[in-house]
C-alpha positions in Angstrom: 123.1 311.2 -177.9 125.5 312.9 -180.4 127.7 310.6 -182.5 130.9 311.7 -180.9 129.5 310.6 -177.5 128.0 307.4 -178.7 129.0 304.2 -177.0 128.4 302.3 -180.2 131.5 303.6 -181.9 133.4 300.9 -183.9 136.7 299.9 -182.3 140.1 300.4 -183.9 140.1 296.9 -185.5 136.7 297.5 -187.1 137.7 300.9 -188.5 141.0 299.5 -189.8 139.4 296.5 -191.5 136.6 298.7 -193.0 139.3 300.5 -195.0 141.1 297.4 -196.2 139.8 295.4 -199.2 139.7 291.7 -198.2 139.8 288.8 -200.6 138.3 285.3 -199.9 140.9 282.5 -200.0 139.5 281.3 -203.3 139.9 284.7 -204.8 143.5 284.9 -203.6 144.2 281.5 -205.0 142.8 282.6 -208.4 144.9 285.7 -208.3 148.0 283.7 -207.5 147.1 281.1 -210.1 147.0 278.3 -207.4 144.7 275.4 -208.4 143.4 273.7 -205.3 140.3 272.1 -203.9 141.1 273.6 -200.6 141.8 277.3 -201.0 141.5 278.1 -197.3 144.1 275.3 -196.5 146.4 276.6 -199.2 146.3 280.2 -197.9 146.7 279.0 -194.3 149.8 277.0 -195.3 151.3 280.1 -196.9 150.5 282.1 -193.7 152.1 279.4 -191.6 155.2 279.8 -193.8 155.1 283.6 -193.1 154.5 284.3 -196.8 151.1 286.1 -196.6 148.9 287.9 -194.1 145.6 286.2 -193.3 142.6 287.2 -191.2 139.7 285.1 -190.0 136.4 286.9 -190.4 133.1 285.1 -189.9 134.9 281.8 -189.8 136.4 282.5 -193.3 140.0 283.0 -194.2 140.4 286.5 -195.7 143.4 288.1 -197.1 144.2 291.9 -197.4 144.4 292.7 -201.1 147.3 295.2 -200.6 149.8 292.4 -200.3 149.2 291.1 -203.8 150.9 292.1 -207.1 147.8 291.3 -209.2 149.6 292.2 -212.5 152.3 289.5 -211.9 150.2 287.0 -209.8 152.6 287.3 -206.8 152.7 288.3 -203.2 154.8 291.4 -202.8 158.2 290.4 -201.4 158.0 293.1 -198.8 155.4 291.0 -197.0 157.8 288.2 -196.3 160.5 290.8 -195.5 158.3 292.3 -192.8 157.7 288.9 -191.3 161.4 288.1 -191.3 162.5 291.5 -189.9 159.7 292.3 -187.3 157.6 289.2 -186.6 160.0 286.3 -186.5 162.4 287.9 -184.0 159.6 288.5 -181.6 158.5 284.8 -181.9 162.0 283.6 -181.1 162.7 286.0 -178.3 
């Protein structure tokens, strides 16, 4: 069967994630200069506070690299702005 007719095509989520560089929680903590014995917990806490975007892949907390300002060891402020403007209003009706 030609590829364009294949039923084994990756879904939208798989195609999107294939194009995004993901960091492990420990890598993100190192980038942000966070010292912790529980990097996944630290990143999940930041996600709970709508500070960062996290994904779970193979039972591991992963973070899209595009949200980090590596030169300054920060999360770009626009990430929190997006949560405040678009995500939080939907959560609260």
